[in-house]
N, C-alpha and C positions, 0 to 999 in steps of 0.2 A: 681634502684627501679622504677623510672618513666617509663623507657622503658618497663620493665616487666609488670607493671600494666596497661600500655596503650594498650597492645596487646589484652587481653581479652575484654577490653572495645570496641576496634575496631571490634573484632569478633562478639560481641553482637549486634553491630549496623548493621552488614551485612544484616540480614534478613529484617530489616526496610528499608535500602537503596535499596535492590532488589525489595521489594514491591513497593517502591516509583517509581523505574524505570519502573516497569510494568504499574503502574497507569498512569504515564506520557505518556508512549508509547500509551496506549489505548486511552487516552484522546486526544492526538495530532493527531493520525491517524484517529480517529472518527471525529475530527473537520474538517478534510480535506473535507469531503463531503458537509456540509453546507457552508463552506467558498468558495468552488468552485462555488456553486450556487450564492453566493454574488458577487464573482469576475466576473462572466459571465454577470452581469448587465452592466459592463463597458468595458469589453474586450472580443473579440472573443476567441474561445477555444484555438487555437494555440498560440496566443499572451499571453494569461493568463499562459499557460504552460511555455513559454519562459521567462516571467518576474519572475515567481515563481522559476524556476531553475537557473536563473541568480543570484537571491538572495541566493539560497542554495550554488551555486558554490563559492561565495565569502567566505563563512564559510568553505567549503571543502578545498579551496586553502590554507587558513590560517592554517587549521589542517595539511595538507600535508607538508607545510613549517616547521611547528613545529615538527611533528613526523618523517619526512623524511623516509617513508616506502620504501620497496623494489620496484624498478621500474619494470613494466612488460616487459617481452621479447616481441619481435615483434608479435609472434603468439598470445600470451595472450592479447596483446594490441588490436588486432583485435577482440578477443572474448569480451573484455570489451566494445568495440565500439558497437558490436552486442547486448550486454546486455543493454547498454544505449539506443539503438534504440528501443528494445522491451519493456524493463522494465520502461523506462522513457519517451522517446519521443512519441512512438506509443501508449503506455498505457495511457498517459495523453491526447493525442489528442482524443482518443476514449472515455475516461471517461468524459472529459470536454464536448465533443460534445453530449454525451449521456445525461449528466445532464442538457442540455438545455431544455429537455422535461421530463426527469425522476426525480421524487422527490429524495432529498438527502438520505432519509431513505431507500427508495426502491433500490437506486443505491448501498448503502452500503451492503444490503442483497445479491444482485446479485454478487457484487465483492467478497463477503465472500466465494463464492464457488471456489475461486482460488485453495485451497488445493486439490479439486477434480481433476482439470485439471493437477495439479502438479503430483498427483499419477498416472493418466492415461499416461501422457507424460513419467514419469519415467519407467512405464511398457513397453512402446513402444521403448524408446531410451536407457534406462539404464539397461534394463533387470530385473527390480524389478517386483515382482508378485503381482497382485491384485486378491483376491479370489472372490467367488460368493457373499459374503456379501459386499465386496467393490463395486462390480458392482450394487448391490441392493441399497446401500447408494447413489451411483452416480445418479441412476435413480430417487430416492426420491428428491435429491437436484435439479435436472433438472426439475422435475415436479413442485417443489416449485418456480423455476424461471418462469415457464410458468404461474403459478397463479399470481405472482407479476406482470408480464408483461401484464396480462389481464386487470389489473387496471391502466395501464399507456398508454399514447397516442401512437397509432401505434401497441401495443401489441408486438408480436414476429416477425412481418414482417421484412424482410431484410432491414437494414438501419434505422429502428426505434431506438429510444433511448435505449430501453432495450437490443437490440442486440448489440449496440455499447458498452454498459457497459459490456455485456457478452464477447465481443471481447477483452475488456481491461483486464478482468480476465484471459483470455487465454494467452494474452501477458505477464502478470505478472507471470503466471505459467511457461511459456517458459523461461523467464528470470531466475527464480529460478532454473530450471533444468540445464540451461547453466552454472550458477554460481557455482553449486555444485562442479565441478572439480577445480575451481579457489580458493575456500575458504581454502582448506588445504594448498595451496601454499602461499597465500598472507594474509590470515586472513579475518574474516568477515567484520571488520570495514574498512580495506583498500579496499576490494572488493567493498563495498558500496560507498566509496569515489570515486574510479575510475569510477564506473558506473554512479553516479550522475554527475560527471564532463563530461563524454562522452555524457550523455543525454542533459546536458546544452549546450554543443558544437553543437550538432545536431539541437537544437532549436534556435540557434542564428539568422538564417535568419528572424525569426519573432520578434526578440527583438527590432529592431528600430521602428517598427510599434507599439509595445507595449508601448515603452517609449513615443512615440508621443500621443497615445491614452490616456495614464494615465493623461496627462495634462488637458484633458476635461472630464475625467471619474468621476462618482459619488464618493463622499468622501469615502465610504466604500470599493471601489475597491482597493485602495492602501493598506489599512489595510489588506484586504483579501490576497493580493500578499505577504505582509511581513509575515503574519501568516503562510501561506502555505509554503513559502520558508524556514522560520526559524524552525518551529516546526515539521510538519509531514515529510518534506523532509530532514532536517539535524539533528536536535536534537533527533527526534523520533527514527531514526535508531541507534544513539549512545546509547540511553538508552535501546533499544531493544537488542543490542549486549551485554550490561552488564547483562540484565535479562537472556539471553541465557547462559551466562557463569555461572550464579549462579543456575538457575533452571534446565538447560539442555533443549534441543530442544523440547522433547516430552511434558514435563510439561509446559514449557513457551508457546507453541502453544495453549494450552487449554485456556489461558487467552484471546486469540484473538477472541474467540467466543463472547466476550462481545462488540466488536467494533460496530457491526450493531445496537445493542440496544442503546449504548451510542450515536452513530451518529444520530439515530432517535430522541432521547431526545434533543440533541443539535440543531438539525434541527427545532424541534418544538419551541425551545426557541429563536433561532437566525433568522429564516426565517418565522416562523408561519406555516410551513408545518406539518400536522399531518397525520400519516399513516391511510389508509383505511383498511377495513377488508381483502381485497385481499393481501395487503402488509404484514399485520400481519400474516395471515395464511400461505402465501407463504414463508415468512421469517422463520417461525418456521420449515417448511418442509426443506428449504434450509440448515439451521443450523443443523437440526437433521441428515440430510444425511451426512454432513461434519463430524459431531461427530462420526457417525456410521463408516464411512470409517477410521477415525483416530483410533478408538478402535478395530475394527474387520476386517478391509478391507485388511490388509496385510498378506500374507502367511508366 
């Protein structure tokens, strides 16, 4: 009787657990942007990335030892290494460098255009079709980025913070396109674990400098490193994988449109940064374009 009665109770809790997983993912991924700004007060961009993913790697290794997932074959191991380079090492190098001058809220809106680049890369390399509405949505998003960049130091000139964050979004899209063929073989969580581990490994040359700098860094720097390593980098991906399993990829992706708004609010609370009119208007354009591509952009 106890076994039979516990099953409906467990099923009834599933929607609440899934909603909690989505909320945790959004909050943790949004928190990355202001905490990167805080961490940069004590560490250079690459050292911050190295310390963050060394922290995440400890959790990932513990999970791999516990779950013992399938090991990648040699060719796939090289693909995971490339995913780690693009999606972790280079992405964070560009994002952290960009956030030295770009406000956290503005950076989150620019980074949110990653699905646009994913769709375009899938069209070029995976044969997926993007219709005229998809191209129109992409142009609206890119125009929104230009508006946001206009309100940031350097605008959209090559090497300015806004272009570095835009480059980070492109790296993230490239990583997701590469990972698509690996997920059916290894599973989403295992792919994420191997990618995080590869990224942490590639960032190890900057880890000794990070550990040395942390000794004299402001108090908030160590907190930022721990928050960035534990929540957005490790736990956020785990809860996102659970949300994907419950809601499906299409429905779950809609929740990610909330990340820039939450990041902007957290940035105002944690760093005192408040978005200007250019960030607000450009952000609306960028998100609108992404939503348009998601709803109407595929043939």
